[in-house]
LUMTI-894989 format. One record per residue: residue in one letter; x, y, z of N, C-alpha, C, O in turn. Coordinates in steps of 0.1 Angstrom, whole numbers, plus 5000, padded with zeros to 4 digits. Example, Ala and Ser with C-alpha at 12.3 -4.5 7.8 and 13.67 -1.06 7.14 Angstrom:
2
A513249435078512349555078513249675078514249675085;S512849785071513749895071512950005079513450115080;
***
This chain:
402
M851151935786852551925782853252055785852852165779;T854252055794854952175797856252175788856952085788;T856352285780857452285770858252415772857752525774;S859552405771860452525770860452575756860852505747;L859952695754859652735741860852795734860952805722;D861752845742862952905736864152825740864452805752;R864952785730866152715733867252795741867652755752;P867552915736868452995744867753055756866753115755;T868353025768867753085780868753165787869953165784;G868353245797869253325805868853465806867653505805;R869853555808869553695810868753765799867953845801;R869053725787868453785775866953765775866253865773;H866453645778865053625778864353685791863253735790;I865053685802864553755814864353905811863253955814;A865253965804865154105801864054125791863254225792;T863854035781862754045772861454035778860554115775;D861353935787860053915794859654035803858554075804;V860654095810860454215819859954325810859054395814;L860554355799860154465790858754435785857854525784;L858454305782857054275778856054295788854954355786;V856354265801855454285812855254435814854054475816;L856254515814856054665815855254715804854354805806;G855454675792854654715781853154675782852254755779;L852954555787851554515789850854595800849654625799;V851554625811850954705821850554845816849554895819;G851454895808851055025802849855015793848955105793;C849754915785848654895776847354875784846354945781;V847354795795846154765802845754895810844554925811;T846754965815846455095823845755195813844755255817;L846255205801845655295792844255245788843355325786;G844155115786842855055782841755075793840555095790;A842255085806841255105816840655245817839655265822;T841355335811840955475811840055515799839455615799;I839955415789839155445777837655435781837255335787;T836955535777835555535779834855545766835355615756;I833655485765832855485752831555545756830855505765;P831055645748829755705751828655605751828555525741;G827755605760826655515761826955395769825955315772;L828155375773828455255782828955305795829855395796;S828355255806828855285819830155215822830355105817;Q830955285830832255225833832655275847832355385851;P833455195855833755235869834655365869835355385859;E834355445879835155565880836555545884837455625879;E836855445892838255415896838955325886838355235881;D840255355883841055275874841855175881842355085875;W842055195895843055115901842654965902843554875902;P841354925903841154775902841654715889842154605889;A841354785878841854725866843354725865843954635859;V844054825871845454825871846054715879847054645875;V845454685891845854575899845754445892846654355892;L844554425887844354295879845254285867845754175864;A845554395861846454395849847854365854848554295847;A848254415866849554385870849754235873850754175870;V848754165879848754025881848853955867849553855866;S847953995858847953925845849253935838849753845831;C849954055840851154075833852354005839853253955833;L852353995853853353925860853453775856854553715856;V852253715854852253575852852953545838853253425835;Q853053645830853653625817855153585818855753535809;L855753615830857153575832857253425832858353375829;K856153355835856253205835855453145824855353025823;A854853225815854053175804854753095794854153005788;R856053115792856853035782856852885786856652805778;N857152865799857352725804856052665810855952545810;H855052755814853852705820852652775813852052855820;P852352745801851352825794849952805799849152895799;R849552685804848252655809847952735822846952805823;A848952725831848752795844848652945842847853015848;A849552995833849553145830848253185824847653295827;L847653095815846353125809845253135819844353215818;V845253035828844153035838844153155847843153225849;V845353195852845453315860845053445852844253525856;C845553455840845353575831843853575827843253685827;A843253465824841853465821840953505833839953575831;G841353455845840553495857840653645859839653705862;C841853705857841953845859841153925849840554025852;T841153875836840353935826838853935828838154025826;V838453815832836953795836836553895847835553955847;A837453905857837153995868837154135864836254215868;T838054175855838054305849836754335842836154445843;V836254235834835054255826833854265836832954345833;A833854185846832754185856832654315863831554355868;L833754385864833754515871833154625862832954735867;G832954595849832354695840833254755831832854855824;Y834454715830835454785821835154735807834754615805;V835354815797835154785783836254695778837354715780;L835754585770836754495765837454555752836854535741;T838454625754839254675743840454595740840854515749;P841154595728842354525726843454555736844254465740;L843454675741844554705751844254635764845154585771;L842954625768842654545780842854395779843154325788;L842754355766842854205764844354165761844554045758;A845254265761846654235757847254115765847854035759;P847254115778847854005786847253875782847953775781;L845853865781845253745777845653695763845853575761;M845853795754846253755740847653695741847953605733;I848553755749849953695750849853555756850653465751;S849053535766848853405772848353295761848853185761;L847453345753846953245743847953225732848053105727;F848853325729849953295720850853195725851253105718;W851353205738852253105744851552965745852252865743;L850252965747849552835748849552765734849852645733;A849252845723849252785710850652745705850852655698;T851652825710853052795706853652665713854352585707;G853252655726853852545734853152425736853552335743;T851952415730851152285732850652235718850852305708;D850052115719849552055706848352125701847652195709;P847952115689846752185683845452155691844652245693;R845252025695844051995702843952075716842952125719;T845052075723845152145736844852295734844052355741;S845552355725845352495722843952525718843352635721;S843352435710841952465705840952455717840052545718;V841052355725840152335736840352445747839352505751;W841552465751841752575761841452715756840852795763;G841852735744841652865738840152895736839653005739;G839452795731837952805729837252825742836352915743;A837652755752836952775765837252905771836352975776;T838452955769838753095774837953195767837453285774;I837953195754837153295746835653285750835053395752;A835153165752833753155756833453215769832453285771;V834353185779834153245792834153395792833353465799;V835153455785835353595785834153665778833553765783;V833753615767832553675759831253655767830453745768;T831053535773829853515781829853615793828753665796;T830953635799830953735810830653875806829853945812;A831153905794830954045789829454065786828854165788;V828853955780827353975776826553965789825554045790;A826853885798826053875811826154005819825254035826;D827354075818827454195826826554305820826054385828;Q826454305807825554415801824654345791825054345779;P823554285795822754205785822054285775821354225766;T822054415775821354495765822054475751823254425750;T821354505741821854495727822754605723823254605712;E822854705732823754815728825254765728825654705737;M825954805717827354775716827554625717828654575722;L826554545712826754395713827954345705828654255709;V828154405693829254365685830654395692831554315691;L830654505698831954545706832254445717833354415720;R831154395723831354305735831454155731831954075739;T831154115718831153975714832153955702833153885704;V831754005691832553975679833954025680834953965676;G834054155685835454215686836354125695837454095690;P835954095707836854005716837153875710838253825711;V836153815703836453685697837553695686838453615686;L837453795677838453815667839753845673840853785668;W839853935683841153965689841753845696842953835695;L840953765702841553645709841853535700842653445703;L841253525688841553425679842953455672843653365668;L843253585671844453625664845753555670846553505663;P845953565684847153505689847153355688848153295688;L845953295688845953145687846453105673847253015671;V846053185663846553155649848053185648848753105643;G848453295654849853335653850753235661851853195656;G850253185672851053085680851152955673852152885674;S850052915666850052785658851052795647851852705645;R851152905640852052925630853552925635854452865629;N853652985647854952985653855452845657856552815656;R854452765662854752625666855152545654856152465654;L854452565642854852495630856152535625856952455620;R856452665626857752715622858852655630859952615625;R858652645644859652585652859852435649860952385649;A858752375647858852225643859652215630860452115629;Y859352295621860152285608861652315610862452245605;V861952415618863352445621864052335628865152295625;D863252275638863852155645864152045636865151975637;S863152015626863351905617864551935608865351845604;V864752065604865852095595867152075603868152015597;H867252115616868452095624868651945626869851895625;A867551865628867751725630868351655617869151575618;R867751695605868251645593869751685591870551605586;A870051805594871451855592872351775601873451735597;S871951755614872751675623872951535619873951475620;Y871851475614871951335609872851325597873651235595;A872751425588873551425576875051445580875951375574;E875351525590876651535595877251405601878351365598;R876351345609876851215614877051115603877951035604;T876151115593876251015582877551045575878250945571;R877851175572879151205565880351155573881251095567;E880251175586881451135595881550975594882650925593;E880350905595880450765595880950715581881750615580;E880450785570880850745557882350765555883050685549;A882850875561884250905560885050805568886150755563;R884650765580885350655587885250525579886250455579;L884150495573884050375565885050375554885650275551;R885150485547886050495536887450485540888250425533;V887750545552889150535557889450385560890550335557;A888450315566888650175570888850095557889750005556;E888050115547888150045534889550075528890149985522;E889950195528891250235522892350165530893350115524;R892250155543893250085551893349935547894349875546;M892149875546892049735542892649715528893449625526;R892449805519892949795505894549805506895249725499;I895049905513896449915515897049795521898149745517;A896349745532896849625538896949505529897949425529;R895949495520895949385510897149395501897849305498;E897349525496898449545486899749515493900549445487;L899949565505901249545511901449395514902549345513;H900349325519900449185522900849105509901749025509;D900149135498900449065486901849085481902548995477;V902249215481903649245476904649175485905549105481;V904549205498905649155508905549005509906648935508;A904348945510904248795512904848725500905648625501;H904448765488904948695476906448705474907148605473;H906948825474908348845471909248785483910348735480;M908848805495909648745506909548595506910548535509;A908448535502908348385501909248335490910048245492;V909248405479910148365468911648385471912448305469;A911848505478913248535482913748435492914948385491;N912948395501913348295511913648155504914648095508;A912748115495912947995488914247995480915047905479;Q914548115473915748125465916948125474917948055470;A916948195485918048195494918348055500919548015501;G917247985504917447855509918047755499918947675502;T917547765487918047675476919547715473920347625471;A919847845472921247885469922147835480923347795477;R921747845493922547795504922847645503923947595505;H921747575498921947425497922847395486923547295487;L922947475475923747435463925047505463925847485454;A925347585474926547675474927847585472928747625465;R927847475479929047395479929147295467930247275462;T928047235464928047135453927847195439928447145430;H927047295438926847355425926947505426925947575426;P928147555427928347705429927747785418927247895420;D927747735405927247815394925747835396925247945394;Q925047725399923647735401923247825413922247905413;A924047815423923847895435924048045431923248135436;Q925048075423925248215419924148265411923648385412;Q923548175402922448215394921148245403920448345401;L921048165413919848185422920048315430919148395433;L921348345434921548475441921348595432920748695436;D921648575419921348685410919848705409919248815409;E919148595408917648605407917048655421916048725421;L917748625432917348675445917448835445916548905450;T918548885439918649025438917549085430917049195434;A917149025419916049075411914749065418913949155417;T914548965426913348945434913149065444912149125445;T914249085451914249185462914049325455913449415461;S914649345444914549475437913149495432912549605433;S912449395427911049405423910149425435909249505434;A910549365446909749395458909849535463908849595466;L911049595462911249735466910549825456909949925461;L910549795443909849875434908249875436907649985436;E907749755439906249755442905949825455904949885456;L906749805465906549875477906650025475905750095481;R907550075468907750215465906450265458905950375461;A905950185448904750225441903550235450902750325449;T903450135459902250125468902250245478901250315480;V903450265484903550365494903550505487903050605493;G904050515475904150635468902750695465902550815465;V901750595462900450645460899850715472899050805471;L900250665484899750725496900250865498899650955504;R901550885494902151015497902051115485902251235487;S901551075474901551165462900251245462899251205468;H900251365456899151445454898951475440899851435432;G897851545436897651575422898751655416898951645404;D899351745424900451835419901851775421902851855420;D901951645425903251585429903951565416903451485407;P905151615414905851595401906351455400906651405388;D906451375411906951235410905751135408906051015406;A904551195407903351105406903451025393903050905393;D903851085382903851015369904850905368904750825360;S905850915377906950815377906650685384907450595384;L905550685391905150565399904850455389904250475379;E905250325393904950215385903450185384902850185395;P902950155372901550125371901149995379902049915381;A899849985382899449865389899549745380899349745368;P900049635386900249515378898949445373897849475379;G899049375362897849305357898249175351899449125353;L897349105344897648975338898748985328899348875324;D899049105322900149115313901549085319902449055312;R901549085333902749055340902748915345903648875353;L901848835341901748695346903048615342903448535351;P903548635330904848555327905948595337906748505341;E906048715341907148755351906848685364907748635371;L905548675368905248615381905548465380906148405390;I905248405369905548255367907048235368907448135374;A907748315361909248305361909848315375910748245378;T909248405383909748425396909548305405910348255412;C908248245403907948125411908848005407909247925415;E909047995394909947885389911347905394912047805396;S911848025395913148045401913247995415914347975420;A912147995422912147945436911847795437911647745448;G911747725425911647585425910147535423909947415425;V909247625420907847585418907547585403907647695397;Q907247475398906847465383905347505382904447445388;V905147595373903747645372903347635357904047665348;T902147575355901647555342900447645340899547645348;V900447715329899347815326898547765314899247745303;T897247755315896447725303895347825302894847885312;T894947855290893947955287892847895278893147835268;A891647915282890447865274889647985270889448085279;G889147985258888348105254889248215248890448205249;E888548305242889348415236889648525247888648585253;P890848555249891248655259890548795256890548835244;R889948855266889248985264889849085273890349045284;P889749215270890249315278889449325291888249305292;L890249355302889649365315889749515320890649585316;S888849545329888949675335890149675344890649575349;P890749795347891949805355891749735369892649665374;G890649755375890349695388890349545388890949475396;V889649495378889549345376890849285372891249175377;D891649355364892949305360893849295372894549195373;L893849395380894749395392894249285402895049215408;T892949275403892349165412892749025408893148945416;A892649005395893048875389894548845392894848735396;Y895348945390896748925392897048895406897848805409;R896548975415896848955429896348825435896948765443;I895148775430894648645435895648535430895948445438;I896048535418896948435413898248445421898848345424;Q898748565423900048595430899948535444900848465449;E898848555451898748505465898648355465899148295474;A897848305456897748155455899148095453899447995459;L899848145443901248095440902148115452903148035454;T901948225459902848245471902648135481903548085487;N901348095483901147985493901747855488902147775496;V901647835475902347715469903847725472904447625475;T904447835470905847855472906247825486907247765489;K905347875496905747855510905447715515906147665523;H904347655510903847525516903847405506903447295509;G904347435494904147335483905047215484904747105479;A906147215492907047105493907447045480907446925478;G907847135471908347095458907247065448907647035436;K905947065451904947035442904747155433904947275436;G904247135420903947235411902547285412901747245421;A902147385404900847445404900347455390901147465381;T899047465388898447485375897447605376896647615385;V897647695367896847815366896047805353896547785343;R894747815355893847805343892947925342892347965352;L892947995331892148115328891148075318891448025307;T889848095321888748075312887948195310887348255319;Y887948245297887148365294885748325288885648245279;S884748385294883448365288882948505283883648595282;D881648515280881148635275881248755285881448865281;S881048725298880948835307881848815319882048905328;R882448695321883248665333884548605329884748545318;L885548615338886748545338886848445349886748485361;L887048325346887148215356888648185358889348155348;I889048185370890448155373890548045384889748045393;S891347945381891647845391893147815392893847815382;V893547805405894947775408894947645416894347645427;T895447545411895447415418896847365421897847405414;N896947295432898247235437898047095441897047065448;E898847005436898646865439899046825453898546725458;G899846905460900346865473899546925485900046905496;G898446985482897647035493898347155500898147185512;A899047235492899847345497899047445504899347495515;L897947485497897147595502896347565514895847645521;A896147435517895347395529895947445542895147465552;A897247475542897847525555897247655559897247695570;A896647725549896147865552894647855557894147955562;V894047745555892547735558892147735572891247815576;P892747655582892247645595892047785602891047805608;G893047865601892947995608892348105599892248225603;G891848075587891348175578892448235570892348245558;G893448295577894648345571894248475564893248495558;Y895248575564895048695557895148685542894548765535;G895848575538895948565523894548525517894148595508;L893948425522892648385517891548495520890748515511;M891648555531890748665534890948785524889948835519;G892148815521892448925512891948885498891448965491;M892148755494891648715481890148725480889648775470;R889448685490887948695490887548845489886648875482;E888148925497887849065497888049135483887249215479;R889149095477889449145464888349105454887849185446;A888048975454887048925445885648995447885049035438;H885249005460883949075463883949215459882949275455;S885149285460885149425457884849465443884449575440;V885049365433884749395419883549315415883249305403;G882749265424881549195421881649045417880848985411;G882848985421883048845419882948765432882448815442;D883248635431883248545442884448455442885148445431;L884748395453885948305454885748195463885048205473;H886248075459886147955467887547895468888247885458;A887847855480889147785482888947665492888247675502;G889547555488889347435496890047315490890447325478;P890047205497890647085491889747025480888547045479;R890446965470889746905459889446755462890146695470;P888346705457887946565460889046465455889246365462;E889746495444890746405440892046425446893046365442;G892146525456893446555463893946685459893646735448;G894746735467895346865465894446985469893446965477;F894747105465893947215469893747305457894547315448;E892647385458892247465446891747605451890947605461;V892147705445891547835446890847875433891547875423;A889547895434888747925421888048055423887348075434;T888048135414887348265414886648295401887148265391;A885548365402884848415390884748565391884148615400;L885348635381885348775381884648835369884848775358;P883848945371883249005359884349075350885349125356;L884149075337885149145329885249295332886249355331;H884049345336884049485341883249485353882149435354;P883649555364882949555377881549615375881449715368;L880549565382879249615382879149745389879749765400;A878349845384878049965391877149925403876449825402;P877050005414876249975425874849955421874149865427;D874250035412872850015409872549885402871549815404;E873549845393873349725386873549605395872849505394;D874449615405874649505414873349485423873049375425;E872749595427871549585435870349525426869549445431;A870349555414869249505405869349355403868349285403;L870649305403870849165402870449085414869948975414;L870549155426870149095438868649085439868049035449;
***
């Protein structure tokens, strides 16, 4: 396995390698001149210097080609030992550097096999060159320890690099995850805003259209009733503008915005009578029944219940053809059941294409841990039924139920 050991490449590493080569040449040249009493040594130093120069030059490629550099360096070291030079740490310096790059750039098995073979060849050559027992420790134990040192250091360096790479990988993954999560939150917020705007605009505009059409029809024959409808139309459009201002104002407000406190609170079931009155002014008779003891709802569930009823009655207003609607609220120990029924099949017009209205109702119900069903009734007409928790489940509780 050929591995690039340093990520940053270029002039900086070339200069570092050149300085390393010059330092190694100096070490080997000095090591070739060292003499030990009792051991014979060649009189000329230049063979060791030449072999040292070759061993040092291959270090320029040792980072990317550790095996090839080790073979060349080991061959030069063995030749140096065969010539009778004493195996000192200075003479072994190029081979030690090659073993370091081998342990850094290859897997543990490769570095163990190649490193062990290299040490065995060098020590065997040293013993075979001078088989006497004199200075046996210097020729065997010493080189083994010195050559094991770079293998251990290179292995630690490889582990450190692997750890740093894993840290960078985790950081990069975390960064990508944060970006994806941010995009997901933005998309969810856009969907929430789209639902709010759709509910506000669709409901009020449908009621306003029905009021305006009825007023136009009664203008000649019943001017008093037409005037009353026009007054109610003004109230409807004013309410629409207020809700739009509140919805858009939430997007523009900040924590230090002085106008933030003046925004209208989110609607809930306490405003259901106003909603019913608005629908009745558009000609839709709405009957509301309640079963069970009303219980307090969390703000999110309260808003969701109101918006689902509002959207269902909006569809009745647009497609009801004069038919009325029935809203039934059933409170249980942990859930609120809501059903909106229409005798004339008004809501069916939204089913074939899915519709943003039904889609928005389902999304609202699911967002608080509830569910919603919409479709024709066996006995005729259309029904929207939803079951909402009195308080939305936390994510951990929701997963536990699954």
